[in-house]
C-alpha positions in Angstrom: 9.1 31.7 -29.5 9.2 34.9 -27.7 7.4 35.8 -24.4 4.6 37.6 -26.3 3.9 34.6 -28.3 4.0 32.2 -25.3 1.6 34.5 -23.4 -0.6 34.6 -26.5 -0.6 30.7 -26.7 -1.5 30.5 -22.9 -4.4 32.9 -23.4 -5.7 31.1 -26.5 -5.7 27.8 -24.6 -7.6 29.3 -21.8 -10.2 30.9 -24.0 -11.1 28.1 -26.3 -13.2 25.0 -25.4 -11.2 21.8 -26.4 -14.5 19.7 -26.0 -16.2 22.3 -28.4 -13.3 22.0 -30.9 -13.2 18.1 -30.8 -16.9 17.8 -30.7 -17.1 19.1 -34.2 -15.1 16.2 -35.5 -16.1 13.5 -32.9 -19.4 12.5 -31.4 -18.9 13.0 -27.6 -20.7 11.9 -24.5 -20.2 13.4 -21.0 -19.0 11.0 -18.4 -18.5 12.6 -15.1 -16.0 15.3 -15.3 -14.8 14.1 -18.8 -16.1 13.5 -22.4 -15.6 10.3 -24.2 -15.9 9.2 -27.9 -14.5 7.0 -30.6 -10.8 8.0 -31.2 -10.4 9.8 -34.6 -6.9 8.6 -34.8 -7.4 4.8 -35.0 -10.3 2.4 -35.7 -12.3 1.2 -32.6 -15.8 0.1 -31.6 -15.6 0.9 -27.9 -14.7 4.5 -26.9 -11.3 4.9 -25.5 -10.8 8.6 -26.4 -11.2 11.1 -23.4 -11.2 14.9 -23.2 -10.5 16.8 -19.9 -12.1 20.2 -20.5 -10.7 21.8 -17.2 -7.1 20.7 -18.0 -7.4 21.4 -21.7 -6.1 18.1 -23.2 -7.3 14.9 -24.8 -6.0 11.3 -24.4 -6.7 8.0 -26.2 -6.1 4.9 -24.0 -6.1 2.9 -27.1 -3.5 4.3 -29.4 -1.8 6.8 -27.0 -2.8 10.0 -28.9 -2.5 13.0 -26.5 -2.5 16.7 -26.8 -4.3 20.0 -26.6 -6.5 21.8 -29.1 -3.6 22.9 -31.3 -2.2 19.4 -31.5 -5.6 18.1 -32.3 -6.0 20.2 -35.4 -2.4 19.5 -36.5 -3.0 15.6 -36.4 -6.7 15.7 -37.4 -6.4 18.1 -40.2 -2.7 17.9 -41.1 -2.1 21.5 -40.3 1.4 22.8 -39.5 1.7 24.2 -36.0 1.4 28.0 -37.0 -1.7 27.3 -39.2 -3.5 25.4 -36.4 -2.8 28.3 -34.1 -4.0 30.8 -36.6 -7.2 28.8 -37.2 -8.0 28.7 -33.5 -7.1 32.3 -33.0 -9.4 33.4 -35.9 -12.2 31.3 -34.4 -12.4 33.5 -31.3 -11.1 36.8 -32.8 -7.6 36.9 -31.5 -4.8 38.5 -33.5 -1.7 36.5 -33.9 1.5 38.5 -32.6 4.7 38.6 -34.5 6.4 35.2 -34.5 9.9 34.6 -33.3 12.2 31.6 -33.8 13.8 32.1 -30.3 11.8 29.1 -28.9 14.3 27.4 -26.6 15.7 30.7 -25.2 12.3 32.1 -24.4 11.1 29.0 -22.8 14.1 28.8 -20.6 13.6 32.4 -19.7 10.1 31.6 -18.6 11.2 28.7 -16.5 13.9 30.7 -14.7 11.1 33.4 -13.9 9.0 30.8 -12.3 12.0 29.5 -10.3 12.6 33.1 -9.0 9.1 33.4 -7.8 9.2 30.2 -6.1 12.4 31.2 -4.3 10.6 34.4 -3.1 7.6 32.3 -2.0 9.9 30.0 0.0 11.5 33.0 1.6 8.3 34.5 2.8 7.1 31.2 4.2 10.3 30.7 6.1 10.1 34.3 7.6 6.6 33.7 8.7 7.9 31.1 11.2 10.9 33.1 12.4 10.9 35.9 15.2 10.7 38.6 12.5 7.4 37.2 11.2 5.8 36.5 14.5 3.2 39.1 14.1 2.2 37.7 10.9 2.0 34.3 12.2 -0.2 35.6 15.1 -2.4 37.3 12.5 -3.0 34.1 10.5 -3.5 31.7 13.4 -5.2 33.7 16.0 -7.0 36.6 14.3 -7.9 34.5 11.3 -8.0 31.1 13.0 -6.0 29.3 10.4 -4.5 25.9 11.0 -0.9 25.0 10.2 -2.2 22.7 7.6 -3.9 25.6 5.9 -0.8 27.8 6.2 1.1 25.2 4.3 -1.5 24.5 1.7 -1.7 28.2 0.6 2.0 28.7 1.1 1.3 31.8 3.4 4.2 33.9 4.5 5.6 37.2 5.7 7.7 39.9 3.9 10.2 41.5 6.3 11.4 45.1 6.0 14.9 46.5 5.2 15.1 45.0 1.7 15.5 41.5 3.1 13.9 39.7 -0.1 16.2 41.8 -2.4 19.3 40.8 -0.3 18.2 37.2 -0.2 17.8 36.9 -4.0 21.0 38.8 -4.8 22.8 36.3 -2.6 21.4 33.6 -5.0 22.7 35.2 -8.0 19.4 36.8 -9.2 19.8 40.2 -11.0 17.9 43.4 -10.0 16.5 43.5 -13.5 14.9 40.1 -13.0 13.5 41.1 -9.7 12.1 44.3 -11.2 10.6 42.4 -14.1 8.8 40.1 -11.7 7.4 43.0 -9.5 9.6 41.9 -6.5 11.5 45.2 -6.2 10.7 48.9 -7.3 13.4 50.8 -9.1 13.1 54.6 -8.4 13.2 56.9 -11.5 15.7 58.9 -9.3 18.9 56.9 -10.1 20.7 58.3 -7.0 18.0 56.2 -4.9 18.5 52.4 -4.4 15.8 50.0 -5.4 13.6 48.7 -2.6 11.5 45.6 -2.0 7.9 46.0 -3.5 6.4 44.1 -0.5 7.6 44.7 3.1 6.0 44.3 6.6 3.1 42.5 5.0 1.7 38.9 5.3 2.1 37.3 1.9 -0.4 35.3 -0.2 1.2 33.6 -3.3 -0.8 33.4 -6.4 -0.4 30.2 -8.5 -1.4 29.4 -12.0 -3.0 26.1 -13.0 0.2 24.4 -13.2 0.9 25.4 -9.7 3.7 27.9 -10.7 3.9 31.0 -8.3 3.2 33.8 -10.7 2.5 36.8 -8.4 1.8 37.8 -4.7 -0.9 39.5 -2.7 0.3 41.3 0.4 -1.9 42.4 3.3 -0.6 45.1 5.6 -0.4 44.6 9.4 -2.1 47.6 11.0 -4.0 50.5 9.7 -1.8 51.6 6.6 -2.9 51.8 3.1 -3.2 50.2 0.8 -4.7 47.3 2.8 -4.0 44.8 0.1 -1.1 45.2 -2.4 -0.9 43.0 -5.7 2.0 42.3 -7.9 2.0 44.4 -11.1 1.7 42.9 -14.4 4.8 40.9 -15.4 5.8 38.6 -18.2 4.1 35.7 -16.4 1.3 37.4 -14.6 -1.8 38.9 -16.2 -4.3 39.7 -13.4 -7.3 39.9 -15.8 -7.2 36.1 -16.6 -6.1 34.7 -13.3 -8.6 33.7 -10.5 -6.9 33.1 -7.1 -6.9 29.6 -5.9 -8.2 28.0 -9.2 -5.0 25.7 -8.9 -6.7 24.2 -5.7 -10.2 24.6 -6.5 -10.4 23.3 -10.0 -10.7 19.6 -9.3 -13.2 20.2 -6.5 -15.3 22.6 -8.4 -15.5 20.3 -11.5 -16.5 17.1 -9.4 -19.0 19.0 -7.1 -20.4 21.2 -10.0 -19.9 24.2 -7.6 -17.6 27.2 -7.8 -17.8 30.2 -5.4 -16.3 33.4 -6.7 -15.8 35.8 -3.7 -14.2 39.2 -3.4 -10.8 38.6 -1.5 -8.0 36.1 -0.7 -9.0 35.7 2.9 -12.5 34.7 2.1 -11.3 32.0 -0.2 -8.9 30.7 2.4 -11.6 30.7 5.2 -14.1 29.0 2.8 -11.5 26.3 2.2 -10.9 25.9 5.9 -14.6 25.3 6.5 -14.9 22.7 3.8 -15.8 24.8 0.7 -12.7 23.8 -1.3 -14.1 25.3 -4.6 -13.8 29.0 -3.9 -11.7 31.6 -6.0 -11.4 35.3 -6.2 -10.4 37.9 -8.7 -7.2 39.8 -7.9 -8.2 43.2 -6.5 -10.3 44.2 -9.4 -13.9 43.8 -10.6 -14.6 40.4 -12.2 -13.4 40.3 -15.8 -14.8 38.7 -18.8 -11.6 36.5 -19.1 -12.2 35.3 -15.5 -15.7 34.4 -16.2 -14.8 32.3 -19.1 -12.0 30.6 -17.0 -14.7 29.9 -14.3 -17.0 28.2 -16.8 -14.4 25.7 -17.7 -14.9 24.0 -14.4 -18.5 24.9 -13.4 -21.4 25.9 -15.8 -23.1 28.3 -13.2 -20.6 29.7 -10.7 -22.0 31.5 -7.8 -20.7 35.1 -7.2 -20.7 35.9 -3.4 -20.9 39.7 -2.4 -21.2 41.6 0.8 -24.7 42.6 1.6 -24.0 46.2 1.8 -24.6 48.9 -0.9 -21.1 48.4 -2.2 -21.6 44.7 -2.6 -24.8 45.2 -4.5 -23.0 47.8 -6.7 -20.2 45.4 -7.3 -22.8 42.7 -8.4 -24.5 45.2 -10.7 -21.2 45.7 -12.5 -20.6 42.1 -12.9 -23.8 41.8 -14.8 -22.1 44.0 -17.6 -19.3 41.5 -17.9 -21.5 38.2 -17.8 -24.2 39.2 -20.3 -22.3 39.4 -23.6 -20.7 36.0 -22.9 -23.8 34.0 -22.0 -24.3 30.8 -23.8 -26.6 27.8 -23.5 -26.3 26.3 -20.1 -23.8 28.8 -18.8 -24.6 31.6 -16.4 -23.9 32.9 -13.0 -25.9 32.9 -9.5 -25.6 35.6 -6.9 -25.4 35.5 -3.1 -25.5 38.6 -0.9 -24.5 38.2 2.9 -26.6 40.1 5.3 -25.4 38.6 8.5 -21.7 39.6 8.1 -19.5 41.9 6.0 -17.8 38.9 4.2 -17.7 35.0 4.1 -14.8 35.0 6.5 -16.7 36.8 9.2 -19.9 34.8 8.5 -18.1 31.5 8.9 -16.4 32.5 12.1 -19.6 33.7 13.6 -22.2 31.1 12.4 -20.3 28.3 10.8 -20.4 26.4 7.5 -24.2 25.5 7.7 -25.1 29.2 7.7 -23.1 29.8 4.6 -24.7 26.8 2.9 -28.0 28.2 3.4 -27.0 31.3 1.4 -25.7 29.1 -1.3 -28.9 27.2 -1.7 -31.0 30.5 -2.0 -28.7 31.9 -4.7 -30.4 34.3 -7.1 -30.1 33.8 -10.9 -28.6 36.4 -13.2 -31.9 37.3 -14.6 -33.1 38.5 -11.1 -30.0 40.8 -10.7 -30.5 42.3 -14.1 -34.1 43.1 -13.5 -33.1 44.6 -10.2 -30.4 46.6 -12.0 -32.8 48.3 -14.3 -35.4 48.9 -11.6 -33.4 50.0 -8.5 -33.8 53.6 -7.3 -36.3 54.3 -10.1 -39.8 55.8 -9.9 -42.5 53.4 -11.4 -45.5 55.6 -10.9 -45.8 57.3 -14.3 -46.1 55.7 -17.8 -43.0 57.8 -18.9 -40.8 56.2 -16.1 -42.2 52.8 -16.9 -41.3 53.2 -20.4 -37.7 54.4 -19.6 -37.2 51.3 -17.3 -38.4 49.1 -20.2 -36.1 50.8 -22.7 -33.2 50.2 -20.3 -34.1 46.6 -19.9 -34.1 45.8 -23.5 -30.8 47.7 -24.0 -29.3 45.4 -21.5 -30.7 42.3 -23.1 -29.4 43.4 -26.4 -25.8 43.0 -25.1 -26.3 39.2 -25.1 -24.5 37.9 -28.3 -26.1 34.4 -28.3 -29.4 34.7 -30.3 -31.1 31.9 -28.4 -30.3 33.3 -25.0 -31.1 36.7 -26.0 -34.6 35.6 -27.2 -35.3 33.9 -24.0 -34.2 36.9 -21.9 -36.5 39.1 -24.1 -39.6 36.8 -23.5 -38.7 36.7 -19.7 -38.4 40.5 -19.4 -41.7 41.1 -21.3 -43.4 38.7 -18.9 -41.9 40.8 -15.9 -42.8 44.1 -17.5 -46.4 42.8 -18.1 -47.0 41.7 -14.5 -45.0 44.6 -12.9 -46.5 47.5 -14.9 -49.7 46.1 -16.3 -48.6 46.9 -19.8 -51.3 45.7 -22.1 -52.9 43.7 -19.4 -55.9 41.7 -20.8 -58.0 42.4 -17.6 -57.4 46.1 -18.1 -58.6 46.0 -21.7 -61.7 43.9 -20.8 -62.8 46.3 -18.0 -61.3 49.0 -15.8 -61.6 49.7 -12.1 -64.6 52.2 -12.8 -66.6 49.7 -14.8 -66.0 47.1 -12.0 -67.2 49.5 -9.3 -70.2 50.4 -11.4 -71.0 46.7 -11.9 -70.8 46.0 -8.2 -73.0 48.9 -7.5 -75.7 48.1 -10.0 -75.9 44.4 -8.9 -75.9 45.4 -5.2 -73.4 42.8 -4.4 -72.7 42.5 -0.6 -69.3 41.8 0.9 -70.9 38.8 2.6 -71.2 36.8 -0.5 -69.6 33.5 0.1 -67.3 31.5 -2.1 -69.6 28.6 -1.9 -72.4 30.6 -3.4 -70.1 31.5 -6.3 -68.9 28.0 -6.7 -72.6 26.7 -6.9 -73.5 29.2 -9.4 -71.0 28.5 -11.9 -69.4 25.3 -10.8 -65.9 26.8 -10.7 -63.6 27.4 -7.6 -61.7 30.5 -7.7 -58.9 29.1 -5.3 -57.8 25.7 -6.2 -54.8 23.5 -5.7 -52.1 23.6 -8.5 -51.8 20.2 -10.1 -48.3 18.6 -10.2 -47.3 16.4 -13.2 -46.4 12.9 -13.0 -42.9 13.8 -14.4 -42.4 16.2 -11.4 -43.7 13.5 -8.9 -41.2 11.0 -10.2 -38.3 13.4 -9.8 -39.2 14.5 -6.4 -39.7 11.0 -5.3 -36.4 10.1 -6.6 -34.8 13.0 -5.0 -36.3 12.1 -1.6 -34.9 8.6 -1.9 -31.5 9.9 -2.4 -31.8 12.5 0.4 -34.7 11.6 2.7 -34.3 15.0 4.5 -36.0 16.5 1.5 -39.2 14.8 2.5 -39.0 16.7 5.8 -38.3 20.0 3.9 -41.1 19.6 1.3 -43.8 17.3 2.8 -45.8 20.2 4.2 -45.3 22.5 1.1 -46.5 19.7 -1.4 -49.7 19.4 0.5 -50.7 22.7 -1.1 -50.5 21.0 -4.5 -52.8 18.5 -6.2 -50.8 15.2 -6.6 -53.9 12.9 -6.9 -53.4 12.0 -10.6 -49.8 10.5 -10.3 -49.3 6.8 -9.9 -46.4 7.8 -7.5 -48.7 9.7 -5.1 -49.0 6.7 -2.6 -45.3 6.1 -2.7 -44.7 9.9 -2.1 -47.0 9.8 0.9 -45.2 6.7 2.3 -41.9 8.3 2.0 -43.1 11.4 4.0 -44.7 9.2 6.6 -41.5 7.0 7.0 -39.3 10.2 7.4 -41.7 11.8 9.9 -41.2 8.5 12.1 -37.4 8.6 11.6 -35.9 11.9 10.7 -32.4 10.3 10.6 -33.2 7.5 8.2 -30.6 7.1 5.3 -31.3 6.5 1.7 -30.4 2.8 1.7 -32.8 2.0 4.6 -35.6 4.1 3.1 -35.3 2.3 -0.2 -35.3 -1.1 1.5 -38.7 -0.1 3.4 -40.2 1.0 0.2 -39.2 -2.2 -1.5 -42.1 -4.0 0.4 -44.9 -2.1 -1.4 -43.4 -0.4 -4.3 -40.8 -2.7 -5.8 -42.2 -2.3 -9.3 -42.3 1.5 -9.1 -38.7 1.6 -7.9 -37.6 -0.6 -10.8 -39.4 1.9 -13.1 -38.0 5.0 -11.4 -34.9 5.7 -13.8 -34.6 9.2 -12.2 -33.4 7.5 -9.1 -30.5 5.8 -10.9 -29.8 9.0 -12.9 -29.3 11.0 -9.7 -27.2 8.4 -8.2 -25.0 8.2 -11.3 -24.7 12.0 -11.4 -23.7 12.1 -7.7 -26.0 15.1 -7.5 -25.6 17.1 -4.3 -28.4 18.0 -1.7 -28.2 21.9 -2.6 -28.4 21.1 -6.4 -31.6 19.0 -5.8 -33.2 21.7 -3.6 -32.3 24.3 -6.3 -33.9 22.1 -9.0 -37.0 21.4 -7.0 -37.5 25.1 -6.0 -37.1 26.1 -9.6 -39.6 23.5 -10.8 -42.2 24.5 -8.2 -41.8 28.1 -9.1 -42.3 27.4 -12.8 -45.3 25.2 -12.1 -46.8 27.9 -9.9 -46.3 30.7 -12.3 -48.0 28.7 -15.0 -51.0 27.9 -12.9 -51.3 31.6 -11.9 -51.3 32.6 -15.7 -54.0 29.9 -16.3 -56.2 31.4 -13.3 -55.7 34.9 -14.6 -57.2 34.2 -17.9 -60.1 32.3 -16.3 -60.8 35.2 -14.0 -60.9 37.6 -17.1 -63.3 35.2 -18.9 -65.5 34.8 -15.8 -65.7 38.6 -15.4 -67.2 38.8 -18.9 -69.7 36.0 -18.4 -70.7 36.6 -14.8 -70.6 40.5 -14.1 -72.9 39.9 -11.0 -69.8 38.3 -9.3 -67.4 41.0 -10.4 -66.3 42.0 -6.9 -65.1 38.5 -5.9 -63.5 37.7 -9.3 -61.6 41.0 -9.2 -60.3 40.4 -5.7 -59.2 37.0 -6.7 -57.5 38.6 -9.8 -55.7 41.0 -7.7 -54.6 38.4 -5.3 -53.1 36.4 -8.2 -51.2 39.5 -9.5 -49.6 39.9 -6.0 -48.6 36.2 -6.0 -47.2 36.5 -9.5 -45.1 39.6 -8.6 -43.8 37.9 -5.5 -42.0 35.4 -7.9 -41.0 37.9 -10.5 -40.6 41.4 -9.2 -39.0 40.9 -5.8 -36.4 43.5 -5.5 -35.1 42.3 -2.2 -31.7 40.9 -3.2 -30.5 39.9 0.2 
């Protein structure tokens, strides 16, 4: 098995979903970070077969069956190794490279390359703590504020000048060819010149794969030279398009917390980890690739892309849309965060702390908003021709989505946004235009002093009314507040704007809000204990409370879920009232002025939800 074939297998395993492969043969259920089901390799009544998607293997605690997707096809379908590989490759459109029988020799070669890279990392680490690396140590600890614990966790180091690494590796018997193959030295084309260290006088950041092997380095210059960051070139063990920096550390935390932050640089990742955000990763000096997005989805369904709040950050976000759209699938997308109080996460954290960054995460924008902004930004929307051009570009973007179901939903969403932003085919405009309204108002001699009460008495309808909340939503928000009482403080006043009178959980909701107002520091257990006095039956019936506890859902996740639900409810209510206004205009032309004013107000409210171009 040659190096090319080993690289091919690594890429194949990274791109396929083992849960999806096995799920076609075994009925699976999600349990925390794993999937479980009845083992296909022995008879059992109680599931003992588990799949770890993030690590790419299955294991049966009953019979001991264990392996990756290739092994599963071999054992389940009786396929030879190469046939199993071919079947998986064909599934995702990968072309099988030429196969070689040099298995043992190639594997040993790969192992030796990892060992050389580890030796280089140890050399850089050691030099960081020696007099030659003092300025690097000062940079990390004083300028960046990193602790000794963080230095060790990320194996940070310093690369001296004068070909120190080359001399060190040579003393260990490492050939110049191996050093060059790994991007540790540069060999000049002019054979009269000697090879030189690729990295020198830089602080060093090792890049590790998921198995914690050092596979490359990133080096930051100390001073004003260029390039500011220098990354290892492509090597037999390093493909920068597939690797996300720090995934080796972030994977478990991201999977358990259901959060993954993808930011722009190494130091942002390290700073985020230092402030408690242990689920941050970064691409390696390039724009986010499709391969990296797929890698991210293995540990988090909706990672958050974090960009600087300047024009360059917004451009980078817009470019990422092109990478994400074709790969969208049900339940998998990305969110976006744009920092406006600092140039990057590192600076924001040092200036304002972890709480300030958390606020950005809670307000992350969905992909659909960024797509809408991409198609509209810096474009004139005054003429029909320009509106048509924007609409054309929007649907050209939507057409890039390969998944039919996702593409249909995006088409529907964009049609709604176009309708409310541009008034295309608006029902109100078809019923009557502004001139007809003005004429109706003039003919009926309506005065601006007409009161809403008069209008209500005439037709028994209130133009402005509270939006009703469903019982299902009330159940969820009550359960959410029982898990995190602070939500009652955050949403108590906002919920007063809605009609909650028809739910059997209304009294319970009001009592929660009152209890939290009296004791803002009350915890979940004490709140539940107090509610048991009057609402024991309701709590017993509230399965959502048990579900949230079992899922270990986080406070930001619940806030995002509540905000999304409220937005959806309000949008539906606005649509209902818009239709009612149109009908009323036809039946009560004498009240056209007030009906039209309400109609325009509803359009403004609708556009605030759907056409806000403010990204940060």
